[in-house]
N, C-alpha and C positions, 0 to 999 in steps of 0.2 A: 401558205407555204409551211412545210414541216420544219421544225427546229432540229438542228444537228445536235444530238446529245453530247458529242465530244467537245462542243463549244462552251459547255457549262464550266464555270470556274471551280476551283478545288473546293470552295466553301459550299458549293451546291451539290457536290458529288457524294453519294452514299453516306450522307451524314446520318448517324443513328438517331432515331427519335426517342426521346426520353418519355416514358409514360408519365401521366399526371401524378404529381406527388412523390415520384421516385427520387430518392436522395442521390446526390452526386457521389463519386467514388470515395472522396475523403470524408464526406458526411456519413456515408454508409459505414465506413470503417470505424469512425468514432461511435456511431450509434450501436454497432455490434458489440464493441468493447464495453460500452455503458450497460447494454442489455445483459451481457454476461455477468457483470458485477452485481447487477440488480437481482438476477435469478440465482446467483450464488448465495446471496444473503437470504433470499426468500425460500429457496428449495434445497440448499446445500449442494455440494459437488455432485453427489450421486443423482440427485433429482434434476440437475441441469442437463438439458439436451440441446443439440444444435437446432432442432426444429423449433423449440421454444425460444431460443435466442433470436433466430431469424424472424419469427412472428413478432417478438417484442421490438426488434429493431426496424421492422417494416421492410424487410428485404426478403428475397428468395433464399431458400436453403442452399442452393448452388452458389450464391454469392458468398456465403460464409465458408463453404468448403473450398472455394477457390483460394481463400486466404489462409485457412487453417484446416489441416486434415482431420483434426479431432478436437475435442473440447479441452484437452490438456494444454496444447500450445496456445489455444485461444485464451484460457483463463490466465496462463502465465504472462501473456502480453498485456492483458487487462490489468494485472497486478503491477507490472512495470510502469505502465502509463499512469495509473493512479498514484503510484509511489513517487513519481516525479513532482507531484503537486502538493506534497505535505512534508511536515517536519522541518522546522527551521531551528537553528542554533540560537538560543537566547543570548543576549549580551548586556546584562545589567551590571556586571562587575561583582555580583554577589553570588557565590557558589550555591548557598542554600536556596536563595530565591530562584535561581536558574533551574536547579534540580527539581524543586517543587513545581515549577512551571511545566517542565518536560513530563514529569510523572502525572501531573493533573491532566495534561493533554492526552496522555496515553490512557488514563482511566476513563476519561470522557469518550475516547474513541472506541475502546473495547466494550464500554457499557451502552453504547448507542445502538440504534436500530440497524446501522449499516456495517456492523462488525463482520469482517470476512475471515478473521483469524480462526475462530472456533470451527467453522465447517471445513477448513483446509488442513487442520493439524494431522489427521490420520492419513488423508490422501497424499499429503506432501511427502510422506515416507514411502509411498507405493510408486510414485511417478517421479523419477529424478529431475525431469525438466520442471515440473510443477514445484518440486521441493526446492530447487535452486531459486526460482522466482519468489517463493514463499519466504525463504531465509533472507534473500537480499532486500526485498521490498517491504516485508512486514516485520522483520526482526533486525537485520543489520542496519537499516537506515536509522532506526530508533537508537540502537546501540551506538552508532557513530555520533549522534548528537550528545548522548550522555558522556561518551568518551571525550569529546571535544570540551565539554564543560569541566570535566575532571582534570584534563590536561592543563587547561587554562588556570584552574585553581592551583595546581602544582606550580605552574610558572610564576604565579603571583605570590607563592609562599603560603597560601591559605590552607593547602592540604599537604599531607606527608609526602616527602620526595621519594620515599622507599615504598610507597603504595603500589601494589600490582594493579595496573589500570584495567586489564581484562576482567579480573575477578571483581574489582570494585564496580565496573560497569554492569556486570551480570547481577551483582547484589542490589543495585538500584532498581532494576527492572523485574527481578525474579518474583517478588511478592505479588505483582500484578498478574503475571502469567500463571503463577501457581493458583491464585484465587480464581482466575477465570477458567482454567482448564482442569484443575484437580479438586480443590476443596469446595469451590462454589460459594465461599464466604463473601459477604457483601463488600462492595468497594464504594465508599462515599468520598466526597470532595475533600474531607478532612484527612483522609488516609495518607495522601501524598506528604503532607506536612509531618505527620507522625513518623513515617518511614524515613524521610530524609533526616529528621532530627536524630533518630536513633543511629542511623548509619554514619552520620558525620561525627559522632562521638569517637568513632574509631579511625576516621579518615583525617581529621583536622591535624594540622601541624602543631607540635607542642609549643606553648608560649615560651618566649625567651625569659630566662630568670631575671 
């Protein structure tokens, strides 16, 4: 006797078959973002293509295009997701030690093999969406940590109360970005201590007589 197709339960009706090894939607999404960051480091923004991202992530090109119409929003989201996983505010109670820690972490990051800051600097000014992600995830997150350390130092009376926080924050980070993007001068682990020592000479609160 023939079976009536209409008697099949909903779990048996038109369930799409997943090909062997094909990642689930959330897994594919994460794999695409990771592939975009990998290729950004390896090929630069101009060398990054949707085709290469799809191949690296193990998905079809159409899967990428369904989520992102071009590589600009793709890279922007990849930066936002990666930014959520890094940069914590140190809490040792010692302004100098905290600033050295933050600066050492930045130096290690920009000197490492997975630095995405350099390949994005030029393109960030050409594409507003990419530029916003670049500033928020690669620049402002780090500035927020330094700003928090300096504010706490002011609250404890270790730093001058009349210090301009925004200028001081930029001063802490500026030498790293300058050496990375302009002068090309070397950045060793000892540089963080030297920079912080010199900057704090002008930031420290005067000692009570």
